[in-house]
N, C-alpha and C positions, 0 to 999 in steps of 0.2 A: 504494500500500499504505500509506503512513504516513497517506494521509487518514483512513482507517479507526482508527487507534487513538489519537484523543482520544474517541471515542463509547465506544469499549470501555472505557477507564481509567475516564472519568466513571462509569460505570455500576459497576465494580469500587470504586471510592470509595465510593458511595453505597452498598454492602454492607458496607465497614470502617465506614462511619459508623453505622449501623443494628445492626450484627452484635454482642454479648454476646463479651468477651473472656474467656481464659481462661487463666492463667500458672499453670503448677505448675511451685514450685520441689522437689527433691529431700525441703522437709520436708513438703509435704503432700501425697507421691508415693501416702500412705498410703489418703486419702478422694476424692483427682481422677483418680488414675492406677495403673491396676491393671497387675500383667504378661500381658500379652496370651497366646492358647492357639492353635495350630494355626497355625501360621506357614506361606504358600506357596511358603514356599523349598524348594531342596534340600536345604539343610545348615541344623542347628541356628541358630536366631540369636543374634549377639552381644548383641544389644542389642533391649528389647521392652517397649514401654508402652501400656497401655487407656487409653485416654481413655471418657468420656462427656460428653456436651453436646448440650443440647437436644434431649432424645429419640435420636441419637448413641449409637451404640459406636463407635469408632474404635481399631483396631489400628494400630500402628504397629511394625515390626520394621527390622533391620539383620542382613543373612546372608550369609556369605562367598560369594562365586561360584565362584571355584577352588578349594581346598580347602581346608576348616578350619583344617589345619593351619597355614595359615600367618597366621591370627587369632589373637590371645591372647585367651583363655575368656573370655568375663565382662564385654567391652569393646571395642568398634570398635578399628582400627587404623589410625593416621594410612597415606597411602602404598598401603592394598593395597585392591583394587575390593571394594564391598557393595550388595549388593542390596538395594534398598530398597521394603519393601513395605506399603502401605497399606488398610486394607478398612475398609471402611461398613455398617455394619446398624442397621436399626430396633430401639431398645431393647426393644418391648414383643415383637414376631415373632419376632426374633432373625434376620430373612430379611435380602440383602442391597440395598441400596440403591445403586442406577446413576447418579442425575441430580444427585447434591452438587457435580459439577464443581471439585474443590479443587484450588487451588494453594498449592503448598509451599517454602522456600527455609529454607537452612542459614547463619546466621552466629555464626563464632565472637567468641565475647567476645574485647574488648580490655582487659578487667581485671574485679575478681572484684566488682564490682557486679552484684546481681541486677536483671534489669529489672522494671519497672513495669508494671501495666496499660497506663498513656499509653504509654510508649515503644514494646510489643510492636505496638500498633496503628500506633502512629506509622511505626514500621520497616515495616509490611506498606505505608502507602502508599508511601512511599520506594520501594522495590523495583517496588511497582506503576508507578512514572513509566519505567523503564527506562532512569536515565539513568545515565553512568559511575560517579558520586559517589554513588548512592543504590544502589550492586549489594549481592547477598548476595554469601558467600564460595562458596555451592553455590546455582544455583538451577534447580531442578526443573520449570520450568516452561518451560526454552529448548530453543532447537536452534541448532546451528550448518553453516554450510554451508561442507564443504570445497573446495577447489577445485586440480587439475592443474593446472599453468602453462607455457606452452612454454618459460621463462625458467629452467628446472631450478627451481621452487619450489612450496610448497604453500602457500595462502592459508587462514587461519579467516575467513570472513565470516558477521559476526552480522545477520541479516536481524529483527531484532527489537528489538535496545537502539537507544534514543534519542539518535544522535552525533549532533554539531553537523555535523563535516565528513567520516567516513569512520566506515565498520561496518568497515571492515578492524581485526581482534583480534589478528592474528600472521601474521608472515609465517616459513614455514620451509624454509632453502635445501637443497637437493639435492647430491648430489656429478655430479647428470647428469640427462639428463630420464628421467621416469619412463614408464612404459610401462600397468600393472595395476597396483592396489592391492585391500585387504581389511580391513576391521575384523574386530578378534577380539571373539566374543561379548559381551564385559566391556564393548569397545569403551575397554580401558586401551590397546591397540595397534593399529596400522597398519603394516602391510607396504605395500613397495613395491617394483614391478621396476625397473631401473635396467638395460637392456639394454648401453648402451653399455660400463659399469664390471662388467659380469659380475658382479651384486650385487644382492643384496634392501636393501633399506634398513629398518631397525626404529624405527618411532615411537613413542615415547610421548604417548599425544594429551591429556593433563591439564596436561603443561607444553611439548610442540610440541617436547623434545629429541630428537634423531637418537640415539639408546642405540648401536645396532652398524649396520655395514655390512658385512653376510653374503657371502660370496666365493660365488660359484654352481659357482665352477670356470674357469681359463685360456679364455678364446674361448669362454666361454657366451654364450647370448642369453637369458636369464630375460625369459618374458613373460606368461601369462597365472600367476592365482594362483587357488589354493579353499581354503577353510577347514574341515576335519572338523566336522558340524554337532555333535561333542562337543565344539568347540575345541581339543582337545589337541597338532593338528597344521597347520599349515601347507603346502601341496602349493607348487610352481614347476613350469612345464614350462619347460624348452629348448627353444627351437626350433631347425630345423636340426638337431637331433641326434637320439639314440635314450635320453633320458635324460629321466626327472622327482626330483624331489629333496622328501624328506618335510622337515622342520623343525621342531623341538619348538618349542612355545609359551611353556614353560616357561624355557627354556635359550637360547634361540634361538641354537639348534645344529644343524645339518645331523645329521640320525639314519641318512639311510640315502638314497643314490642307484641308484636302480634301471632297469634297459636295460628299454625298449620299443621300439615304432614310430619311423620314423624319419619329420621335416618338422615339419608347427607342429603346435601340441597346444591342445586346450582339454578343460577337465575338470568332471567333473561328479559328483557323490557320491551314492549311495542313501541317503532319510533315514532310514534304522536304522542308518547309520555303519559299515555291513561292507563296502562295496564303493566302489571309486573309477575313470571311466571314465574314458580318456583316447585323443582321436583323436590317429591318424598319418595327415599327409595324404599323404605319400609313399610311404606302404603300402597304403593304402585299409583301414587296419584301424583296432579300437577297442578299448585293451590293458585289461584287467581285473584290478583288482590287489585282493589281500585287505587292507582296513585292519587287522587286527586283528595277522598275519603279517609285514606288509609283505612279500608276493611275489605276484609274478604267475600268476593262475590260469589265465587264457585270452586267445586275439590272437582276435579276431572279425572277419570280412571284411565291408564294406560299401560302399557305392556308392563311385564315384571322388571322392577330394579331401572325404572328410568334415572340415568345419569347424565344423558346428553339431550342438550336442550338448547332452541336457538328461533329466531321469528326471522322471517320473511315480508321486506319493507313493500315488494311486488306484491304478496298475495293478503299483506297485513293477516297472519295468520303463523300459530307456533307450533312448531314442530319438536315431540319429544320422542325419544327414543330408550327402549329397557335395552340396559346391559344382556338381562338373562330371557327377555322375550323375542321376537319377530316380525316384530313391525315398527313402525313409525306412524306415530299419534299425533293427528292434524288439529289441531288446535281452533276454535274459533274465540278469540274473546270477548266480541260483541254479543253473539248467541251464547256463548259461556258454556260451549257444549263439542263432544268430539264431532268432524264434520267427516272425516276419512279416515284410512288406516290404510297405510302401505308397506307389503311384505318386503322384509328383510330380515335379512342372517341375524342370528343372536351375535355379541360381541363386540355391539357397537359401543366406545367408550367416548366421541365426538361429535359431534356436528356444528357445521357451520355454513354461513352462507357468501356468495362472493359476492363484490361490490355492489355488483347488480341485483342481489338480491333474486335473480331465477333462479340459481341452481345451487343447491346446497352437497356439501359432499361428507358423506357419516364414516366416520373410519371404524372399522372392524381391530382390534386386538387379536382377537382370536385365529380370525382366519388373513390376517396380512393383508386385507385386501380395502380399496375405497371404492365406495359406492356413489356416484352422481344421479341426485334426486331434485328431479325438474319440480319445481314449486308451484307450477301452474296447472300441469296435468295430473301434479301427485300422483307421476311412476317413476320408475326406477331407470334412468335413461343407459346406464352402463358402469360396468364392476371392474376394475383392474388391479392386479397384484403392486404393493408398495413396499417399503423396507420392510423387517421383520419386527413384529410385535408394536404398530404405529399406535399412537396414544394423541397425537395432538396436531390441529391442522392452521397454520396462519394465511393471510392472503394479502398480497401485496395490489397493486394495479390491473397488474398482469398474468400474475403466477400463484399458484397454491402451493404452500410447503408444511410437506409431512414428517414430524419427525418419529424415530420408531428406536424404543427404549432398548431394542434389540439387535439393532446394526449398527456401524461404526458409519452408515452413512445416510440423507435423509433424500425424500423424493420430493421432485419438482413438476408440477402441470401446469400445463399452458391453458388459461381461461381463456384465450384464443378461441384455440380448437375445439375446448369444450362446450364453449358457445355456439360451435359449431355443428356438434354430436358427436366428436373424436375425445375419449380419454387416455390424451397419451402421456405416459408418466416414464420421467428420465430419475436416476439414481446419480447423486453426489459424495464424493468421499468429503467426510469431516472427522477427521481424526483416526486414530487407531483402534480404539476401543468403545462398544457398545455401553451407553449411557444406564443401563444396567448390573455394571460392573460393581460400582458403587449405588448401591440399590436405597439406601436411606437419600441419595440427593433426588429419587423422583417424586414429583410432587405434583400441584394442579395447575401453576403458573404455568404462562408460556415462557419455550426454550428457542421458541423463532419471532425474530421481530423484524417488519421491514425497516429500511432505511427511507427519511424524510423524502428524499429523493422518487421515491417509488423504483428505482433500480435495482436494488439489494437488497441482503437482508445481512444479519443476525447471527449466527447460531451458537448458543451459547454449551459448553460441552465441560460435563463434570468432572469424569474421572478424569480429563487430562488439563483443567485449571485453565481454559481456552476459552477466549471466541473467536470465531470467525467468519469472515467477511467474504460472502458472495456475491459477488456480480451477477445479474440475468444476463443468459446465454451464453456463460462460459461454463466449463466441466469440471472446475475444479476452484476450490474457495480461492479469491486474490489474497488476502492478508490476514493474521493472526494478531489477537491481542493477548497478554497475558492478564490473568485476575490475581495476582501476585498472592501465587500460594493458596488461593479461597477458593473452595468449586460452588461452582454457581448454581442455584435451586430455581429463577427466574431473571427474567431479564426485559428491560423496556427502554424508549427512547426517550428522553428529557429535549423536545424540537423548540428550539429559540429560534429556526432558522426561517427569512421570507419563506413563504408557499404561494405560487400562484394559484389560486380558487378560482380566477375567470380571467378569460384572457386582457391582457395590460393590467390585471388587477394582483396585487402582493399584501400578503397579511402576517401577522402572527402575534403573540401576546410576552408581554414584557413585564415587568415590575424597576421601576428606579430606586438602587438601593438606598440615595437621600438625597435631600435638595441640593438646590445649586443650578449653575447656567451647563448646558448639555450642548455639545455639537452634533449634530447630525452629519455623517459623514458617509456620502452616499458615490456610488461608483456603477457606472455603465458601462456598457462594452459597446451596445448597438443603439446609438450611437458613443463613442468614447466620450465622457465625461465626470470631473468630479466635481462635486457640488458638498458645498457645508451650509448648513443651516443652525442657527440658534435658538433654543428654548431654555424656557425659566422652570423649574418646576419647584414647586414648593414643599414643606416639609422641613425637617432638621438638615444642618448639613453635615453632619454625623449620623454615621449607623448607632443602631440602637446598642449595640452593646459598648459601642465606645463610651458612649454616653454615660450605660451603665459603670462601666469599670470605673470611670472618673466619680459617681457618686457612690460607689460602695467601696471600702476598706475592709479585704476579705484576710484577716489574720490564721494565719496558722498555728494551731495547739499542740503540733507532736514536730517531733523532729523528724530529720531523715536518716538514722543511726540503722544498722543492721537490722534486720526483721527474722523470723523464722518461719518456715513454712509449717502449714499443717495445725498453726494457731491463732485464733479471732482478734484481728488488730484494730484497736480502737481511733476511729481518726477523727480528730474535732475542731473545727473552724468557729472564729468569732467573727460573724459580721454586722459591719460599725456603719451608718451613714455618716459619710466624709465630710458632709457639710456641720452635722450638730453633734458628731462625736458621739452619738448616743446610739446601743445598741436596735439591730432592726431583727424584733421579738415574733413570733408567730406565722414564718413561711414556712409553707408547707408544699412546695417543690424545689427544695434544696438536694441538685444532684451529682453523686461525686463520679466520676469517671476513671477507673482505675485501667491503664493499659502497658502491654511487655511490647514495645515497639520490635518491627515495626509494625505492629498493630495485630498481630496473629495471636494474642491473647486479651482480652477485656471484660470488662464489667461495670455495668453502670448499677450503684448502687444509693437507693433514696438515702438521703440523712436525717432524722429525727430532731425535732427541737431537746433542749436541756432545759429551756428558760435562760435569761440575761441577752439572747441574742447569739447563746453557743449552739449548733448542731453538730452530731456525729452518726460518725457510718462507718458501719464493721464488715470487714473481710477478711476471709479466708485464705491466702497466695496458695495455688496448686504446688507452685516448683521455685526454684533458687532462680535467681536472675535479677534483673534490673528492672522494675517498673516504676510506672511516670502515673502521677494523679493530679486532675484538675476539677474543676466545679463548674457547675452551669446553675440558672435561676430563672427559668424560662419567664414566670412574670416580672422579673425583673430587666427583663430582655440583655442577661448577662448570659453569655455560651461558653461550653467548654472550648480551650486555647490550650491546645499541646504545648505549644511556643511556651509558656510560662508556667509549663507544669511542673511539681516538684517530682524531684526521682526519688525513691524509696530503694535500698539495697536488701534484698532475702536472701538469706540463705540455709542451708537446710537444719 
């Protein structure tokens, strides 16, 4: 992968060199930049600019993602998710232009000095290098690969940045082993189920902060997650029980527990946001829940042990398959009944519909096959062999990817041929050992995820502790990323890049880390141009944790002398308000992180209050070594800082 980078960057450097440069200050906005019109966002923009450059009319706007009430009128606000929209039109005809291939960055000014033409162009050159020293505050051309690891952690891996020794940008410790996860629509929040803790971890993606550990009830087993299409709630299936939880995505509180059938639960929403369907494997049923009023409206019988469930927006019907049954049960949520059954061999463990919603692919683990189901005719179009013991299926725009736990390969299916009636399967080598060689790492979340550009996919491989990059159309993976000795249990993409949603219109979601004056740096390839636009962001000019660090004084009440393994160690801190010099009492979220560099062992411990601003955490160290310890207080915006952590020496 890295081998392709110099050529690409070299071409972009040439574009920067030949491009005209436009830098619009606030004073000259009247003749270079005008208010834009017709924002494609759902809410009124808080920032708009129109730029005319080399025959292009470029509209740039920022609009609230969640609700306009959260954003100050007339200006973007720090720490709130915003949708960024860029549209490109021909100056003469007004028609959209789809081949400008834009790249964009946002950088915070460190002083009041206005950037000159040369500095604007030089900054773009620095951003193109992809090095840590030349990175923008917000990069609208990048994405991160997030990996849920076997060691109770989440890795942020940047596949694009040019680092000398590591692409690991962040490591988030969890209080237990994560099982399933889902991103909010704004990509600001990540929700992770932790069955052993009967909890869901709520993580802010831009800071990596675990802001809340939400209890799902004593002795419950939260497993599958699903996000409502309108982003208002995330739903949690509690396996081995008869319950499902609805969690508000604004308050991160459980708003209702709903009684359903018993067993394991898979969840799927109707695309109109009206119905949630939940499988109940012990009762051989699917529960239909009305999303609007949070109540069960029907319980529908299915074939035995329904584990696979999906919704087709082409027919507006749910499709459920029992692993021990012999049919697909087709359910009409409005009629609240079964409207058809489609014969299919038992052994199906997964069912998903391709992006157009017409054809569903059912993965049969027992038979090692995949069957194409026509949703319109309710018939099986074709069945073909795939990799051994398939268990998951993922779609890009052009292909379907099938993972098999009994194979060191994955299967690729061309959707263009499938839509013409041909189920053509190609097996691609990925690694040298099958996933089932480490059975503890086989779980429910996706291990294959498409890249944001839609032309490839990342395949997580637990036994080899690696991620394989596959470019569509090739016969072998094109690159590999290491997971730093961690075995991946799941993988997803946190996409920060501009994506073309329709001809000439690009969009993404961003969050400004702090207030201040930012410069939008825009590079277009066709025609070649470099444009810089200033914008003011309201809010604190300091990050929350910086302000918290200044506000609090955390005094360590233990020394870093040698400790012994196998014995409980008391770690006490006194927390004092720096302004008043008074102890900060009755905090309920003081957390202590202990880790062994480079992060192979780590524990997060809740500290209990002993009164008078003193908090205590206890821990037994598993083996001798050098350990680091640091403190986090989410309610006061203070997060773990490994750079200032205390070193403890543990001996046998």
